VOLO-466272 format. One record per residue (C-alpha): residue number from 1; residue in one letter; x, y, z. Coordinates in steps of 0.5 Angstrom, whole numbers, plus 500, padded with zeros to 3 digits. Layout:
N
(pt NUM 'a' (X Y Z));
...
END
This chain:
432
(pt 1 'm' (957 735 425));
(pt 2 'n' (961 735 432));
(pt 3 'n' (963 728 433));
(pt 4 'a' (968 730 439));
(pt 5 'p' (962 728 444));
(pt 6 'f' (961 721 441));
(pt 7 's' (968 719 439));
(pt 8 'a' (969 721 447));
(pt 9 'r' (964 715 449));
(pt 10 'r' (967 710 445));
(pt 11 'r' (973 711 447));
(pt 12 'a' (971 711 454));
(pt 13 'l' (967 704 452));
(pt 14 'l' (973 702 449));
(pt 15 'e' (977 702 456));
(pt 16 'm' (972 698 459));
(pt 17 'l' (972 693 454));
(pt 18 'g' (979 691 456));
(pt 19 'd' (981 686 450));
(pt 20 'g' (974 685 448));
(pt 21 'v' (969 687 442));
(pt 22 'a' (963 690 443));
(pt 23 'i' (957 690 438));
(pt 24 'v' (952 696 438));
(pt 25 'p' (947 696 432));
(pt 26 't' (941 701 431));
(pt 27 'a' (934 699 430));
(pt 28 'p' (931 697 424));
(pt 29 'e' (926 700 420));
(pt 30 'r' (919 698 421));
(pt 31 'l' (913 697 417));
(pt 32 'r' (907 701 419));
(pt 33 'n' (902 698 414));
(pt 34 'r' (904 693 407));
(pt 35 'd' (909 698 405));
(pt 36 's' (909 704 409));
(pt 37 'h' (914 705 414));
(pt 38 'y' (914 708 421));
(pt 39 'p' (919 715 421));
(pt 40 'y' (925 712 423));
(pt 41 'r' (928 713 429));
(pt 42 'f' (935 711 431));
(pt 43 'd' (937 706 437));
(pt 44 's' (939 710 443));
(pt 45 'y' (945 706 445));
(pt 46 'f' (947 707 438));
(pt 47 'w' (947 714 437));
(pt 48 'h' (949 715 444));
(pt 49 'l' (956 712 441));
(pt 50 's' (956 714 434));
(pt 51 'g' (951 720 432));
(pt 52 'f' (949 716 426));
(pt 53 'p' (943 717 424));
(pt 54 'e' (941 712 418));
(pt 55 'p' (938 705 419));
(pt 56 'e' (942 699 417));
(pt 57 'a' (948 701 421));
(pt 58 'a' (952 697 427));
(pt 59 'l' (958 699 431));
(pt 60 'v' (963 694 432));
(pt 61 'l' (968 697 438));
(pt 62 'v' (975 693 438));
(pt 63 'g' (979 694 445));
(pt 64 'g' (986 692 447));
(pt 65 'd' (993 695 445));
(pt 66 's' (990 698 439));
(pt 67 'p' (983 699 440));
(pt 68 'r' (978 702 434));
(pt 69 's' (971 703 432));
(pt 70 'i' (968 700 426));
(pt 71 'l' (962 703 423));
(pt 72 'f' (958 698 418));
(pt 73 'c' (953 702 414));
(pt 74 'r' (949 703 407));
(pt 75 'e' (953 703 401));
(pt 76 'k' (952 709 397));
(pt 77 'n' (947 708 391));
(pt 78 'a' (945 713 387));
(pt 79 'e' (938 709 385));
(pt 80 'r' (936 708 392));
(pt 81 'e' (938 716 394));
(pt 82 't' (933 718 389));
(pt 83 'w' (928 715 392));
(pt 84 'e' (930 715 399));
(pt 85 'g' (934 721 400));
(pt 86 'f' (942 721 401));
(pt 87 'r' (946 716 404));
(pt 88 'h' (953 718 407));
(pt 89 'g' (956 711 405));
(pt 90 'p' (963 708 409));
(pt 91 'd' (968 713 406));
(pt 92 't' (964 719 408));
(pt 93 'a' (961 716 414));
(pt 94 'r' (968 715 416));
(pt 95 'e' (970 722 415));
(pt 96 'v' (964 726 418));
(pt 97 'f' (963 721 424));
(pt 98 'g' (970 720 426));
(pt 99 'f' (971 712 426));
(pt 100 'd' (977 709 425));
(pt 101 'e' (974 705 419));
(pt 102 'a' (968 703 416));
(pt 103 'y' (965 698 411));
(pt 104 'a' (959 696 407));
(pt 105 'f' (953 693 411));
(pt 106 'g' (953 687 407));
(pt 107 'e' (961 686 410));
(pt 108 'l' (959 685 417));
(pt 109 'e' (958 677 416));
(pt 110 'r' (964 676 413));
(pt 111 'r' (968 680 418));
(pt 112 'l' (965 679 424));
(pt 113 'p' (968 672 425));
(pt 114 'e' (975 675 424));
(pt 115 'l' (974 681 429));
(pt 116 'i' (971 677 434));
(pt 117 'a' (977 671 434));
(pt 118 'g' (982 671 439));
(pt 119 'r' (978 676 444));
(pt 120 'p' (976 673 451));
(pt 121 'a' (969 677 451));
(pt 122 'l' (964 678 446));
(pt 123 'w' (959 684 448));
(pt 124 'h' (952 684 445));
(pt 125 'a' (946 684 448));
(pt 126 'l' (944 677 448));
(pt 127 'g' (936 676 447));
(pt 128 'y' (934 683 445));
(pt 129 'd' (934 682 438));
(pt 130 'a' (933 675 435));
(pt 131 'e' (936 677 428));
(pt 132 'w' (942 680 431));
(pt 133 'd' (943 674 436));
(pt 134 'a' (943 669 429));
(pt 135 'r' (948 674 426));
(pt 136 'v' (952 674 433));
(pt 137 'i' (951 666 434));
(pt 138 'a' (953 665 427));
(pt 139 'a' (959 669 427));
(pt 140 'l' (961 665 434));
(pt 141 'n' (960 659 430));
(pt 142 'r' (965 661 424));
(pt 143 'a' (970 663 429));
(pt 144 'r' (970 656 433));
(pt 145 'v' (970 652 426));
(pt 146 'e' (977 656 425));
(pt 147 'a' (979 655 432));
(pt 148 'r' (985 650 429));
(pt 149 's' (989 657 426));
(pt 150 'g' (990 658 434));
(pt 151 'r' (985 664 435));
(pt 152 'r' (980 661 440));
(pt 153 'a' (973 664 439));
(pt 154 'p' (970 668 446));
(pt 155 'e' (968 664 451));
(pt 156 'l' (965 670 454));
(pt 157 'i' (958 674 452));
(pt 158 'r' (957 680 456));
(pt 159 'd' (951 685 455));
(pt 160 'p' (954 692 454));
(pt 161 'r' (947 695 456));
(pt 162 'a' (949 695 464));
(pt 163 'v' (955 699 462));
(pt 164 'l' (952 703 457));
(pt 165 'd' (947 705 462));
(pt 166 'r' (952 708 467));
(pt 167 'm' (955 712 462));
(pt 168 'r' (948 715 459));
(pt 169 'l' (946 716 466));
(pt 170 'v' (950 722 467));
(pt 171 'k' (949 727 461));
(pt 172 'd' (955 731 459));
(pt 173 'r' (956 738 457));
(pt 174 'h' (953 737 449));
(pt 175 'e' (948 732 452));
(pt 176 'l' (945 738 457));
(pt 177 'e' (946 743 452));
(pt 178 't' (941 739 447));
(pt 179 'm' (936 738 452));
(pt 180 'r' (936 745 454));
(pt 181 'r' (935 746 448));
(pt 182 'a' (929 741 447));
(pt 183 'a' (926 744 454));
(pt 184 'a' (926 751 451));
(pt 185 'i' (922 748 444));
(pt 186 'a' (917 744 449));
(pt 187 's' (916 749 454));
(pt 188 'a' (914 754 448));
(pt 189 'g' (909 748 445));
(pt 190 'h' (906 748 452));
(pt 191 'l' (905 755 453));
(pt 192 'r' (902 756 445));
(pt 193 'a' (897 750 447));
(pt 194 'm' (895 755 454));
(pt 195 'r' (894 761 449));
(pt 196 'a' (890 757 444));
(pt 197 'c' (885 754 449));
(pt 198 'r' (878 755 450));
(pt 199 'p' (871 751 451));
(pt 200 'g' (869 747 445));
(pt 201 'l' (876 746 442));
(pt 202 'a' (877 739 441));
(pt 203 'e' (883 735 445));
(pt 204 'y' (887 734 439));
(pt 205 'q' (887 741 436));
(pt 206 'l' (891 743 443));
(pt 207 'e' (896 737 440));
(pt 208 'a' (895 740 434));
(pt 209 'e' (898 747 437));
(pt 210 'l' (904 743 441));
(pt 211 's' (905 739 434));
(pt 212 'h' (906 746 430));
(pt 213 'e' (911 749 435));
(pt 214 'f' (915 743 436));
(pt 215 'r' (916 743 428));
(pt 216 'r' (916 750 428));
(pt 217 'r' (922 751 432));
(pt 218 'g' (926 745 429));
(pt 219 'a' (924 739 434));
(pt 220 'a' (923 732 431));
(pt 221 'g' (916 732 433));
(pt 222 'h' (914 729 439));
(pt 223 'a' (918 724 444));
(pt 224 'f' (912 720 446));
(pt 225 'p' (905 720 445));
(pt 226 'p' (902 726 448));
(pt 227 'i' (896 726 453));
(pt 228 'v' (891 731 452));
(pt 229 'a' (886 730 457));
(pt 230 'g' (880 735 459));
(pt 231 'g' (876 734 465));
(pt 232 'd' (876 727 468));
(pt 233 'k' (880 724 463));
(pt 234 'a' (886 727 467));
(pt 235 'c' (885 722 472));
(pt 236 'v' (887 716 467));
(pt 237 'l' (894 716 467));
(pt 238 'h' (896 714 460));
(pt 239 'y' (890 717 456));
(pt 240 'v' (892 718 449));
(pt 241 'g' (885 718 445));
(pt 242 'n' (885 726 445));
(pt 243 'd' (879 726 442));
(pt 244 'q' (874 729 447));
(pt 245 'p' (871 736 447));
(pt 246 'l' (874 741 452));
(pt 247 'a' (868 743 457));
(pt 248 'd' (868 750 460));
(pt 249 'r' (870 750 467));
(pt 250 'a' (874 744 467));
(pt 251 'l' (881 743 467));
(pt 252 'v' (886 740 462));
(pt 253 'l' (892 736 463));
(pt 254 'i' (897 736 458));
(pt 255 'd' (904 731 458));
(pt 256 'a' (908 732 452));
(pt 257 'g' (915 734 450));
(pt 258 'c' (919 734 444));
(pt 259 'e' (925 730 441));
(pt 260 'l' (931 734 439));
(pt 261 'd' (937 731 436));
(pt 262 'g' (935 724 440));
(pt 263 'y' (934 727 446));
(pt 264 'a' (927 728 449));
(pt 265 'a' (923 734 453));
(pt 266 'd' (918 731 458));
(pt 267 'i' (913 736 461));
(pt 268 't' (906 736 464));
(pt 269 'r' (902 742 465));
(pt 270 't' (895 743 468));
(pt 271 'f' (890 749 467));
(pt 272 'p' (883 751 466));
(pt 273 'v' (880 751 459));
(pt 274 'n' (877 757 460));
(pt 275 'g' (883 761 463));
(pt 276 'e' (881 762 470));
(pt 277 'f' (882 756 476));
(pt 278 'g' (875 756 480));
(pt 279 'a' (876 755 488));
(pt 280 'v' (877 748 489));
(pt 281 'q' (881 747 482));
(pt 282 'r' (886 752 485));
(pt 283 'd' (886 748 492));
(pt 284 'v' (889 742 489));
(pt 285 'y' (893 745 484));
(pt 286 'q' (897 749 490));
(pt 287 'i' (898 743 494));
(pt 288 'v' (901 739 487));
(pt 289 'l' (905 745 486));
(pt 290 'a' (907 745 493));
(pt 291 'a' (909 738 493));
(pt 292 'q' (913 739 487));
(pt 293 'a' (917 745 490));
(pt 294 'a' (918 740 496));
(pt 295 'a' (921 735 491));
(pt 296 'v' (926 739 488));
(pt 297 'a' (929 742 494));
(pt 298 'a' (930 735 496));
(pt 299 'i' (935 734 490));
(pt 300 'r' (942 734 491));
(pt 301 'p' (948 730 490));
(pt 302 'g' (949 725 495));
(pt 303 'a' (941 724 496));
(pt 304 'p' (938 717 494));
(pt 305 'f' (934 717 488));
(pt 306 'i' (927 716 492));
(pt 307 'a' (928 722 497));
(pt 308 'y' (925 727 492));
(pt 309 'h' (919 722 492));
(pt 310 'd' (918 722 499));
(pt 311 'a' (919 729 500));
(pt 312 'a' (913 730 495));
(pt 313 'v' (909 724 498));
(pt 314 'r' (909 728 505));
(pt 315 'v' (906 734 502));
(pt 316 'l' (901 731 498));
(pt 317 'a' (898 727 504));
(pt 318 'q' (898 733 508));
(pt 319 'g' (894 736 502));
(pt 320 'l' (889 730 502));
(pt 321 'a' (888 731 510));
(pt 322 'd' (887 738 509));
(pt 323 'l' (882 737 503));
(pt 324 'g' (878 732 508));
(pt 325 'l' (880 725 505));
(pt 326 'l' (885 723 510));
(pt 327 'a' (884 723 517));
(pt 328 'g' (890 721 522));
(pt 329 'd' (897 722 524));
(pt 330 'l' (901 724 518));
(pt 331 'd' (907 719 518));
(pt 332 'g' (902 713 519));
(pt 333 'l' (898 716 513));
(pt 334 'i' (905 715 509));
(pt 335 'e' (907 708 512));
(pt 336 's' (900 706 510));
(pt 337 'e' (900 709 503));
(pt 338 'a' (893 711 505));
(pt 339 'y' (895 717 499));
(pt 340 'k' (895 711 494));
(pt 341 'p' (888 712 491));
(pt 342 'f' (889 719 490));
(pt 343 'y' (897 719 488));
(pt 344 'm' (899 712 485));
(pt 345 'h' (905 714 481));
(pt 346 'r' (913 715 483));
(pt 347 't' (915 723 483));
(pt 348 'g' (919 722 477));
(pt 349 'h' (924 718 473));
(pt 350 'w' (931 719 468));
(pt 351 'l' (931 723 462));
(pt 352 'g' (935 723 456));
(pt 353 'l' (935 719 449));
(pt 354 'd' (929 715 452));
(pt 355 'v' (923 719 456));
(pt 356 'h' (924 714 461));
(pt 357 'd' (932 713 461));
(pt 358 'a' (937 708 461));
(pt 359 'g' (940 707 468));
(pt 360 'd' (938 703 474));
(pt 361 'y' (934 706 480));
(pt 362 'k' (936 702 485));
(pt 363 'n' (943 698 486));
(pt 364 'g' (941 692 490));
(pt 365 'd' (937 694 496));
(pt 366 'd' (940 701 495));
(pt 367 'w' (937 707 492));
(pt 368 't' (942 710 487));
(pt 369 'a' (945 717 490));
(pt 370 'l' (944 723 485));
(pt 371 'v' (950 726 482));
(pt 372 'p' (951 732 478));
(pt 373 'g' (949 731 471));
(pt 374 'm' (943 726 472));
(pt 375 't' (937 729 469));
(pt 376 'l' (930 727 472));
(pt 377 't' (923 729 472));
(pt 378 'v' (919 732 477));
(pt 379 'e' (912 730 476));
(pt 380 'p' (907 730 483));
(pt 381 'g' (900 729 481));
(pt 382 'l' (893 728 485));
(pt 383 'y' (887 725 482));
(pt 384 'f' (880 724 484));
(pt 385 'r' (876 719 479));
(pt 386 'p' (869 720 479));
(pt 387 'g' (866 715 484));
(pt 388 'p' (862 715 491));
(pt 389 'd' (867 715 496));
(pt 390 'i' (870 722 492));
(pt 391 'p' (866 729 495));
(pt 392 'e' (862 731 489));
(pt 393 'h' (866 738 489));
(pt 394 'l' (873 734 487));
(pt 395 'r' (870 729 483));
(pt 396 'g' (874 728 476));
(pt 397 'i' (879 733 478));
(pt 398 'g' (886 731 476));
(pt 399 'v' (892 735 476));
(pt 400 'r' (899 734 475));
(pt 401 'i' (905 739 474));
(pt 402 'e' (912 736 471));
(pt 403 'd' (919 739 470));
(pt 404 'd' (926 737 467));
(pt 405 'v' (931 738 473));
(pt 406 'v' (938 737 472));
(pt 407 'v' (942 735 479));
(pt 408 't' (948 740 480));
(pt 409 'g' (954 741 484));
(pt 410 'd' (950 744 490));
(pt 411 'g' (942 742 488));
(pt 412 'a' (937 742 482));
(pt 413 'e' (936 746 476));
(pt 414 'v' (929 746 474));
(pt 415 'y' (931 747 466));
(pt 416 't' (923 747 463));
(pt 417 's' (920 754 463));
(pt 418 'a' (912 753 461));
(pt 419 'p' (908 758 466));
(pt 420 'r' (907 754 473));
(pt 421 't' (904 758 478));
(pt 422 'v' (896 759 478));
(pt 423 'a' (898 767 477));
(pt 424 'g' (903 765 471));
(pt 425 'i' (897 761 467));
(pt 426 'e' (892 765 468));
(pt 427 'e' (896 771 465));
(pt 428 'a' (898 767 459));
(pt 429 'm' (891 765 458));
(pt 430 'r' (888 772 459));
(pt 431 'r' (885 774 452));
(pt 432 'd' (884 782 454));
END
């Protein structure tokens, strides 16, 4: 376990706390049904600061002249480990993960009032989790009762997520290395799905190809429910049924990414089920691909977040005019949002521990300026849902192309590598 990146993040947050105290719990285990749980996944904020993978844990950061990080976690328990697997326990966790102190989770209720007493501010995400709100309120009330000793309870409660969001928005070297590895695995999964695709398969069979490759290469699995949408299902933005047969001469859109060490990759590819684009499919695809290239070219330090969306919209609107779906002055078409029936979403989002990662897109009325180390997706698309207003040759065509990008010192690096061009896709799918 390389705890250096996590220790550095804790130190950075401690400096921001002043004399305050922050409480950052991990996620609870969740029941799927009766006595079966969903696969456990830690809280992203907690993981960002700790790297500790177990449930029933919380991090307490105490600022001031003697800053310290304290982990509360499950005790060692031979019987439970027989059923559920290894537990670090406080002593091992302190040593392995680099905490200053560690105690049993059951000690939290007793120790927390003492840790917050005499502190001006308590940093806690009030309203996010009712159970944790109750714990914190109980600790505050106990600290208030003991105020006669001369140490007052915190008078200010602050939400640490705003500070943590800014920290998470710019990735450090450790995070970028992990995200590049996740992207390589996800890219391999998409390539496997392309090569396996043929008419008559079910959408879920391509999903299984992705799942196999993700796990085979060491990822935890999917970072989000995958979209495998054949034919006109590609025009449903969040389609996750994945249970229909794949028709010859149709396109299939796959939006899927893996999770590795907590970090997500997010890739979308659209390709012909039979391995060869039809003429109209190719025309639509080339418009979306050109929009993506224009968007990537607009990503650079200092540019507002919205700039790359605007660049993509301009290409897409012109493409819709070239297809005969829009008419008029290009600037007017953009200003009136005439393109929106065919392109209704933004061109991307932040990416990291969450597939739609933490961080503000705007500061007040101003869009967030891009800086090196920010990671985001670039995913323009065009969607022609079947209907009387859509020319018959376009009905049911949905195309989206999505890649993962990191802002560099002089532009952007696309670090996902699944085949993207028409020629590259057809070559990958060729079965000679």
